[in-house]
N, C-alpha and C positions, 0 to 999 in steps of 0.2 A: 522632487527627488525625482530620481531616473536608474533602473536597473540596467543592470552589466548586458552587452548586447557579447551572445554564442549560442551557437550553431547549434540547430534543438533533431535531435534521433525522432527521430518517427512510434520509437520501441524501445526508448528512457535509460535511463540508464540503473540495471534494480540492483541495490548493492547487491556489494561481492560477498556468496557463506560464510565465506576465513572471517567477511569483517565487523557480522553480527559481534555488537555487547551481547547481555544478561540483559533484561531490568529497558535495557530503549526502547522508547518508541520508535516504529519505521510508518511506514505509510504507503497501502494498495489502492491503486486505483485500476482499478474496473470498469468496462464502457457496458451498458446495460442493453448498449445498440448496435447491430455488424458494423456502421460507418464510422465508430467513434466518435460519437459528437451529442453523448450522454456521460457523460463521467461520474461514475464516485469512485469519494475518496475517505478515505475509514485512518485512525492511528488504528495499529497494531501491537505489542508490545512481544518481543523477543522472551522467552524463557525457558529457552537450553535447544539443548538436541538426545535426541535419542532417552527418550524416559521412559516407556517404554521399553519392559525385557524382548531382545529378538529387535528391537531399533538399531537400526545403520545408517547412519549418515543423515539425520528425521530432523526437520528444525521445527520447534516447535511456541506459537505465535497465541493470544491473546486478547480476548480487545482487552479494549483500555479502559471501558468504563468501571468495566468487574473489578478489575488488578487493581483501579484505582480505591478502587470499598477493599482493597482485601484480599481483596479470593485467590488463593493459588490451586497448580494445580492436583502438589500432593494432596491437597484437604477436600477441594473441592465435590459438594451434594449437585442434586439435581436444582437445589432450592434458590441457589444462589448466581441462577439467571450470566454464568457465563459461556462465554464463544472458545472456546480449544478450536485453530487450524495445525496438517500435521502440514511440511512440504509446499506455500505460499512460493519459497522463495525469488518464483519467474517475472513477482508485481509488486516486491515491497523496497521499499524507497526512503531515502534517505531525500527529509521533507523538501529542497534544491531540486532535486531531481525529480521529484515527485513534481513539483512547478515547471518542470519543465514537461511533465504528460500533459499535464492545465495545459500548457504555453501550446504546444504543437497541439492539442486540438481545438482551440478556438482559433488559431491560422486554418487550418481544413475547416471548421466553422464558417472561417472571413469565404475560404475558396467557393466553398458552396454556396453560399451568396453574393455572391459575383462581387466581390473584398466588400462590400456592404457588411453593416455591426451582423455581431454572429445570429444564424437563424434558432427563432425560440423553439425546443421540435418535443 
Protein backbone atom coordinates (compact mmCIF):
# COMPACT_ATOMS: atom_id res chain seq x y z
CA UNK A 1 0.00 0.00 0.00
CA UNK A 2 1.08 3.55 -0.61
CA UNK A 3 -0.31 6.62 1.12
CA UNK A 4 -0.54 9.71 -1.05
CA UNK A 5 2.03 12.43 -0.44
CA UNK A 6 0.89 15.84 0.76
CA UNK A 7 2.25 18.80 2.62
CA UNK A 8 1.58 18.71 6.34
CA UNK A 9 0.78 21.83 8.34
CA UNK A 10 2.16 22.26 11.85
CA UNK A 11 -1.24 23.00 13.38
CA UNK A 12 -3.21 20.68 11.12
CA UNK A 13 -6.55 21.56 9.60
CA UNK A 14 -9.32 21.49 12.21
CA UNK A 15 -12.83 20.92 10.93
CA UNK A 16 -14.66 24.17 10.19
CA UNK A 17 -17.44 24.93 12.68
CA UNK A 18 -19.89 25.18 9.77
CA UNK A 19 -19.02 21.65 8.63
CA UNK A 20 -19.75 19.89 11.94
CA UNK A 21 -22.59 17.38 11.59
CA UNK A 22 -24.74 16.19 14.47
CA UNK A 23 -23.97 12.61 15.53
CA UNK A 24 -20.73 12.41 13.51
CA UNK A 25 -17.49 11.19 15.04
CA UNK A 26 -14.52 13.58 15.02
CA UNK A 27 -11.09 13.25 16.58
CA UNK A 28 -9.34 15.54 19.04
CA UNK A 29 -5.56 15.63 18.94
CA UNK A 30 -3.81 16.99 22.00
CA UNK A 31 -0.21 16.81 23.14
CA UNK A 32 0.88 15.82 26.63
CA UNK A 33 4.24 17.56 26.31
CA UNK A 34 5.42 21.00 25.22
CA UNK A 35 7.55 19.63 22.35
CA UNK A 36 4.63 18.00 20.56
CA UNK A 37 6.14 14.51 20.74
CA UNK A 38 3.42 12.76 22.79
CA UNK A 39 0.02 12.97 21.09
CA UNK A 40 -3.35 11.76 22.33
CA UNK A 41 -6.01 10.93 19.75
CA UNK A 42 -9.53 10.74 21.12
CA UNK A 43 -12.84 10.21 19.30
CA UNK A 44 -15.63 12.66 20.12
CA UNK A 45 -19.17 12.97 18.81
CA UNK A 46 -20.60 16.34 17.84
CA UNK A 47 -23.93 16.56 19.67
CA UNK A 48 -25.10 20.05 18.76
CA UNK A 49 -24.84 23.76 19.35
CA UNK A 50 -26.18 26.03 22.05
CA UNK A 51 -27.66 23.27 24.18
CA UNK A 52 -28.03 25.43 27.27
CA UNK A 53 -30.05 28.64 27.71
CA UNK A 54 -27.92 31.68 26.99
CA UNK A 55 -25.45 29.80 24.77
CA UNK A 56 -24.38 31.61 21.64
CA UNK A 57 -22.33 29.73 19.08
CA UNK A 58 -21.13 27.03 21.49
CA UNK A 59 -20.37 23.60 20.04
CA UNK A 60 -20.92 20.54 22.23
CA UNK A 61 -19.07 17.23 22.01
CA UNK A 62 -19.51 13.95 23.88
CA UNK A 63 -17.09 11.11 24.47
CA UNK A 64 -17.54 8.31 21.97
CA UNK A 65 -17.99 5.48 24.51
CA UNK A 66 -20.96 6.97 26.34
CA UNK A 67 -22.58 8.14 23.10
CA UNK A 68 -22.30 4.62 21.70
CA UNK A 69 -23.92 3.25 24.89
CA UNK A 70 -26.93 5.49 24.16
CA UNK A 71 -26.29 8.21 26.74
CA UNK A 72 -27.61 11.56 25.53
CA UNK A 73 -26.97 15.06 26.82
CA UNK A 74 -30.64 15.79 27.51
CA UNK A 75 -31.12 12.72 29.73
CA UNK A 76 -27.63 12.06 31.13
CA UNK A 77 -27.17 11.51 34.85
CA UNK A 78 -24.02 11.50 36.99
CA UNK A 79 -24.01 7.71 36.98
CA UNK A 80 -23.81 7.55 33.18
CA UNK A 81 -20.06 8.22 33.19
CA UNK A 82 -20.38 10.53 30.17
CA UNK A 83 -18.03 13.39 29.29
CA UNK A 84 -19.46 16.48 27.62
CA UNK A 85 -17.25 19.29 26.36
CA UNK A 86 -18.04 22.74 25.06
CA UNK A 87 -16.06 24.75 22.55
CA UNK A 88 -13.14 22.42 21.77
CA UNK A 89 -13.28 23.03 18.02
CA UNK A 90 -9.71 24.27 17.59
CA UNK A 91 -8.37 20.73 17.99
CA UNK A 92 -11.22 18.74 16.43
CA UNK A 93 -10.41 17.03 13.16
CA UNK A 94 -11.93 14.68 10.65
CA UNK A 95 -10.03 11.39 10.72
CA UNK A 96 -7.70 12.06 7.77
CA UNK A 97 -6.76 15.51 9.10
CA UNK A 98 -6.08 14.03 12.57
CA UNK A 99 -3.80 11.53 10.87
CA UNK A 100 -1.97 14.47 9.27
CA UNK A 101 -1.31 15.91 12.73
CA UNK A 102 0.07 12.56 13.89
CA UNK A 103 2.27 12.27 10.80
CA UNK A 104 3.62 15.78 11.41
CA UNK A 105 4.37 14.72 14.98
CA UNK A 106 6.28 11.71 13.63
CA UNK A 107 8.39 13.98 11.43
CA UNK A 108 9.19 16.20 14.44
CA UNK A 109 10.17 13.14 16.45
CA UNK A 110 12.47 11.93 13.67
CA UNK A 111 14.08 15.36 13.36
CA UNK A 112 14.67 15.48 17.11
CA UNK A 113 16.40 12.10 17.00
CA UNK A 114 18.65 13.07 14.11
CA UNK A 115 16.57 11.40 11.42
CA UNK A 116 16.52 7.99 13.11
CA UNK A 117 13.53 6.06 14.33
CA UNK A 118 11.15 8.09 16.53
CA UNK A 119 12.37 8.57 20.08
CA UNK A 120 10.26 6.90 22.74
CA UNK A 121 9.59 9.54 25.33
